[in-house]
C-alpha positions as CSV (number, residue, x, y, z in Angstrom):
1,A,73.9,71.2,2.8
2,G,71.9,74.4,3.4
3,E,70.2,75.2,6.7
4,A,66.6,74.0,7.0
5,P,63.9,76.8,6.9
6,A,62.7,76.0,10.4
7,D,66.3,76.1,11.7
8,R,66.9,79.4,9.9
9,L,63.7,80.9,11.4
10,K,64.8,79.8,14.9
11,A,68.2,81.3,14.5
12,L,66.6,84.6,13.4
13,V,64.2,84.7,16.3
14,D,66.9,83.7,18.7
15,A,69.1,86.6,17.4
16,A,66.3,89.0,17.9
17,V,64.9,87.8,21.3
18,Q,68.0,86.8,23.3
19,P,69.7,90.3,23.3
20,V,66.4,92.0,24.3
21,M,65.9,89.5,27.2
22,K,69.4,90.1,28.4
23,A,69.3,93.9,28.1
24,N,66.0,94.1,29.9
25,D,66.5,91.3,32.5
26,I,63.5,89.4,31.2
27,P,63.4,86.0,32.8
28,G,61.1,84.3,30.3
29,L,59.4,84.9,27.0
30,A,57.3,83.0,24.5
31,V,57.1,84.0,20.8
32,A,54.6,82.8,18.2
33,I,55.1,83.6,14.5
34,S,52.8,82.7,11.6
35,L,54.8,82.2,8.5
36,K,52.9,81.4,5.3
37,G,50.0,80.3,7.4
38,E,52.1,77.9,9.5
39,P,52.5,78.6,13.2
40,H,55.9,78.5,14.8
41,Y,56.4,78.6,18.6
42,F,59.6,79.5,20.5
43,S,60.1,79.5,24.3
44,Y,62.9,81.2,26.2
45,G,63.9,81.3,29.8
46,L,61.9,80.8,33.0
47,A,58.2,81.0,33.7
48,S,59.0,81.1,37.4
49,K,62.3,82.0,39.0
50,E,61.1,80.6,42.3
51,D,60.7,77.0,41.2
52,G,62.8,77.1,38.0
53,R,59.9,76.2,35.7
54,R,60.8,76.8,32.1
55,V,58.6,78.7,29.5
56,T,56.8,76.3,27.1
57,P,54.4,77.1,24.2
58,E,51.6,76.4,26.7
59,T,52.8,78.9,29.4
60,L,50.2,81.6,30.1
61,F,51.5,85.1,30.8
62,E,49.5,87.9,32.5
63,I,49.6,91.0,30.4
64,G,47.8,93.1,33.0
65,S,47.3,96.8,32.3
66,V,49.0,96.7,28.9
67,S,46.2,94.8,27.2
68,K,44.6,98.0,25.8
69,T,48.0,99.1,24.4
70,F,48.6,95.7,23.0
71,T,45.2,95.5,21.3
72,A,45.6,99.0,19.8
73,T,49.0,98.1,18.4
74,L,47.6,95.0,16.8
75,A,44.7,96.9,15.4
76,G,47.1,99.5,13.9
77,Y,49.1,96.7,12.2
78,A,45.9,95.1,10.9
79,L,44.8,98.5,9.4
80,A,48.2,99.0,7.8
81,Q,47.8,95.8,5.9
C-alpha cells in the first residue's frame, strides 16, 4: 500500500527540518504548514534544555528583534502571490 498523504508530508518536513536543526544546533522548533486549507503542525526537540520540556504545537517562542524582518518577509511572499 502507498504512504498516506499525512505521513508523506511529515517525512518531507522531517527531511527539511532535522538537518537544519543539527547543522545550526537548534534545540527546538515548531513548524505549521497549511496545505489545501488544512493546517498541519510538527514539533521538534526541546522547548527548554534546562527541564527537558519538549516542543508541542502549543509552545510559544519569542521571536524578539527579528519580528520586523519576519513580517517583511511574509509581506513579500504575499505580494508575490
